[in-house]
C-alpha positions as CSV (number, residue, x, y, z in Angstrom):
1,M,0.8,11.8,-2.3
2,S,1.6,8.2,-3.1
3,R,4.4,6.7,-1.1
4,T,6.3,3.5,-2.1
5,S,6.2,1.2,1.0
6,I,9.6,-0.2,2.4
7,V,9.9,-3.3,4.2
8,A,13.4,-4.0,5.8
9,G,14.5,-7.3,7.5
10,N,16.5,-6.6,10.7
11,W,18.4,-9.9,11.2
12,K,19.8,-8.7,14.5
13,M,22.5,-10.9,16.0
14,N,21.5,-14.2,14.0
15,L,22.5,-16.5,11.4
16,D,26.1,-17.7,10.4
17,R,27.9,-16.8,7.0
18,A,26.3,-19.9,5.1
19,G,22.8,-19.0,6.5
20,S,23.0,-15.3,5.7
21,I,23.9,-16.1,2.1
22,A,21.3,-18.6,1.7
23,L,18.5,-16.3,3.4
24,A,19.4,-13.4,1.0
25,K,19.6,-15.7,-2.1
26,A,16.2,-17.0,-1.2
27,V,14.9,-13.5,-0.7
28,A,16.4,-12.3,-4.2
29,A,14.8,-15.2,-5.8
30,G,11.3,-14.6,-4.5
31,R,11.5,-10.8,-4.8
32,A,9.3,-10.5,-7.7
33,Q,6.1,-11.3,-5.5
34,A,6.6,-7.9,-3.7
35,G,6.8,-5.8,-6.7
36,G,6.4,-2.1,-6.1
37,V,7.8,-2.2,-2.6
38,D,11.3,-1.5,-1.6
39,V,12.9,-4.5,0.0
40,V,15.9,-4.2,2.1
41,L,18.0,-6.9,4.2
42,C,20.0,-5.7,7.3
43,P,22.3,-8.5,8.2
44,P,25.0,-8.4,11.0
45,S,27.9,-6.3,10.0
46,I,30.4,-9.0,9.8
47,Y,28.3,-10.6,7.0
48,L,27.7,-7.5,4.9
49,S,30.0,-8.4,2.5
50,A,28.9,-12.1,1.9
51,V,25.2,-10.9,1.8
52,G,26.1,-8.2,-0.8
53,D,28.0,-10.6,-3.0
54,A,25.0,-13.1,-2.8
55,L,22.7,-10.3,-4.0
56,E,25.2,-9.2,-6.6
57,I,25.2,-5.7,-5.5
58,S,27.2,-3.3,-7.4
59,A,27.2,0.5,-6.7
60,G,24.5,-0.1,-4.3
61,V,22.3,-1.7,-6.6
62,S,21.2,-5.5,-6.8
63,P,19.6,-6.9,-10.1
64,A,16.9,-8.5,-8.0
65,G,16.1,-5.2,-6.5
66,V,16.9,-6.0,-2.9
67,G,18.7,-3.3,-0.8
68,L,21.5,-3.7,1.7
69,G,21.5,-2.0,4.9
70,G,23.6,-1.7,8.3
71,Q,22.1,-2.3,11.7
72,N,24.1,0.6,13.2
73,M,27.1,2.7,12.8
74,W,29.0,5.3,14.6
75,D,28.7,9.1,13.8
76,Q,32.5,9.8,13.0
77,P,34.2,9.1,9.8
78,S,37.3,7.2,11.2
79,G,39.4,7.1,14.1
80,A,40.2,5.1,17.4
81,F,36.5,3.8,18.0
82,T,37.2,0.2,18.5
83,G,34.5,-2.2,17.3
84,E,32.5,0.4,15.6
85,I,31.9,0.9,11.8
86,S,31.5,4.4,9.8
87,A,29.1,5.3,7.3
88,S,31.7,5.2,4.6
89,M,32.5,1.6,5.4
90,L,28.8,0.7,5.1
91,V,28.8,2.6,1.7
92,D,31.8,0.6,0.7
93,M,30.2,-2.7,1.4
94,G,27.2,-1.7,-1.0
95,C,24.6,-0.5,1.7
96,R,22.1,2.2,0.8
97,Y,20.5,2.1,4.4
98,V,21.2,2.2,8.1
99,I,18.9,1.3,11.1
100,L,19.6,4.0,13.7
101,G,18.3,4.3,17.3
102,H,16.7,0.9,17.5
103,S,15.0,0.2,20.9
104,E,17.5,-2.4,21.8
105,R,20.4,0.2,21.5
106,R,18.4,2.7,23.3
107,T,17.6,0.6,26.2
108,L,20.6,-2.0,26.4
109,L,23.3,0.4,25.2
110,A,21.9,3.8,26.5
111,E,22.0,5.4,23.2
112,T,20.5,8.9,23.6
113,D,18.6,11.0,21.1
114,E,21.6,13.4,21.0
115,L,23.8,10.5,19.7
116,I,21.1,9.2,17.5
117,A,20.7,12.4,15.8
118,S,24.4,12.8,15.3
119,K,24.4,9.4,13.5
120,V,21.5,10.3,11.2
121,R,23.3,13.4,10.2
122,A,26.6,11.3,9.5
123,A,24.4,9.0,7.5
124,L,22.9,11.5,5.4
125,A,26.2,13.2,4.6
126,A,27.2,9.8,3.3
127,E,24.3,9.3,1.3
128,L,22.8,6.6,3.3
129,T,19.0,6.4,4.1
130,P,18.7,6.3,7.8
131,I,15.8,4.1,9.3
132,V,15.3,5.8,12.5
133,C,13.5,4.0,15.1
134,V,11.2,5.4,17.9
135,G,8.8,3.8,20.1
136,E,7.6,3.7,23.7
137,Q,8.1,1.0,26.3
138,L,5.1,-0.9,28.0
139,A,5.1,1.1,31.4
140,E,5.0,4.4,29.3
141,R,2.2,3.2,27.2
142,E,0.3,2.0,30.3
143,A,1.0,5.4,31.8
144,D,-0.6,7.2,28.8
145,R,2.7,8.6,27.9
146,T,3.1,7.2,24.2
147,H,2.6,10.6,22.3
148,E,4.9,12.4,24.9
149,V,7.8,9.7,24.5
150,V,7.5,9.4,20.7
151,S,7.3,13.1,20.2
152,R,10.4,13.6,22.2
153,Q,12.3,10.8,20.5
154,V,11.2,12.3,16.9
155,R,12.2,15.7,17.6
156,G,15.5,14.7,19.6
157,S,16.5,12.1,17.0
158,L,16.1,14.4,13.9
159,A,17.6,17.6,15.6
160,G,19.7,19.7,13.3
161,L,18.2,18.3,10.0
162,T,17.0,20.7,7.3
163,A,13.7,20.1,5.6
164,D,15.5,18.6,2.7
165,D,17.3,16.1,5.0
166,L,14.2,15.3,6.5
167,A,12.7,14.1,3.2
168,K,15.5,11.5,2.8
169,V,14.7,9.8,6.1
170,V,12.7,6.8,7.0
171,I,11.1,6.6,10.4
172,A,10.2,3.2,12.1
173,Y,7.7,3.2,14.9
174,E,8.3,0.3,17.0
175,P,6.5,-0.1,20.3
176,V,9.0,-1.6,22.6
177,W,6.5,-3.9,24.2
178,A,5.7,-5.6,20.9
179,I,9.3,-6.4,19.9
180,G,9.9,-10.0,19.9
181,T,7.0,-10.8,22.4
182,G,4.4,-12.0,20.0
183,K,2.5,-9.0,20.8
184,V,1.5,-6.4,18.2
185,A,-0.2,-3.0,18.4
186,T,-3.6,-3.1,16.8
187,P,-3.8,-1.6,13.5
188,E,-5.6,1.4,15.2
189,Q,-2.9,1.8,17.8
190,A,-0.2,1.8,15.3
191,Q,-2.0,4.3,13.0
192,D,-2.6,6.7,15.8
193,V,1.2,6.8,16.4
194,H,2.0,7.1,12.7
195,A,-0.4,9.8,12.2
196,L,1.3,11.6,15.3
197,I,4.7,11.2,13.7
198,R,3.6,12.6,10.3
199,S,2.2,15.6,12.3
200,L,5.4,16.2,14.0
201,L,7.3,15.8,10.6
202,A,4.9,18.3,9.1
203,E,6.0,20.8,12.0
204,L,9.7,20.0,11.6
205,A,9.7,20.3,7.8
206,S,6.4,21.0,6.0
207,P,3.2,19.2,5.4
208,G,4.1,18.6,1.8
209,I,7.4,17.0,2.7
210,A,5.9,15.0,5.6
211,D,3.4,13.6,3.3
212,G,6.2,12.0,1.3
213,I,8.2,10.7,4.3
214,R,7.7,6.8,4.7
215,I,7.0,5.5,8.1
216,Q,7.3,1.8,9.1
217,Y,5.8,-0.1,11.7
218,G,7.9,-2.7,13.6
219,G,7.0,-4.9,16.4
220,S,6.3,-8.7,15.9
221,V,5.0,-8.1,12.3
222,K,3.9,-11.3,10.8
223,P,2.5,-12.5,7.5
224,G,-0.8,-12.9,9.4
225,N,-1.2,-9.4,10.6
226,A,0.8,-7.2,7.8
227,A,-2.4,-6.8,5.5
228,D,-4.3,-5.2,8.3
229,L,-1.3,-2.8,9.1
230,A,-0.8,-2.1,5.6
231,A,-4.3,-0.8,5.2
232,Q,-3.6,1.9,7.5
233,P,-3.2,5.5,5.7
234,D,-0.1,6.3,7.4
235,I,1.6,2.9,7.6
236,D,4.1,2.7,4.8
237,G,6.0,-0.7,5.4
238,A,7.4,-2.7,8.2
239,L,10.8,-3.1,10.1
240,V,10.6,-6.9,10.5
241,G,12.7,-8.8,13.1
242,G,12.2,-12.5,13.8
243,A,9.9,-13.0,10.8
244,S,12.8,-11.7,8.4
245,L,14.8,-15.0,9.2
246,E,12.6,-17.0,6.9
247,A,12.4,-16.0,3.2
248,D,8.7,-16.9,2.5
249,G,7.3,-15.4,5.5
250,F,9.3,-12.1,4.9
251,L,8.2,-11.9,1.3
252,A,4.6,-12.4,2.3
253,I,4.9,-9.3,4.6
254,A,6.5,-7.4,1.8
255,A,3.8,-8.4,-0.4
256,A,1.1,-7.3,1.8
257,F,2.4,-3.7,1.4
258,R,2.1,-3.7,-2.4
């Protein structure tokens, strides 16, 4: 099955309002060079409205073909959850995507697979596409526990989903030791885990559905290594951190996955 690659920029806690608007406009202006690839921007939640306006998003669609996504959300529709945002709030801002279970939230904020799974179900109920992150830490890779850890996270973070639900999810494999470190998994290392994830999805849904699910790679993705990663059969795009803060580099990464 032919899968449309998806490249998403996770801006994390960076930029100000003016910088967010300028970067969004620059990505939109150069979007054509990454034709055939889904391109998504995930700014800090406080700037979602400004970035959505810059992309001229209406009903979740930008004329330039750039999607908008949140970096996180809570699993409840409303209530006394100070500082959180709901799926419906993201939709109201023009979002079609949301990153869930990023390693920084798993490690720094102690998010569990159970909580992430609840968020995934809430995102799908709101017709958002969840980008569900999984990945091992350096000590776990060195202990040869990568497959064990990733398998546990995939099964736990997708718990309770039907096969039809799974077909609507994007997975992002991010080895924690490669995020923001300048290190990157070799294409062979990344492909090994992507193939594992696809086999797990086949068990959870079916081989046919698993073949259609997009699995991104994340972890110090740059224009210089994107093409080698894109050449792997089970890598369907990238979740880009630091390199997404500069339009030309981000677009070059996206273009590598055409």
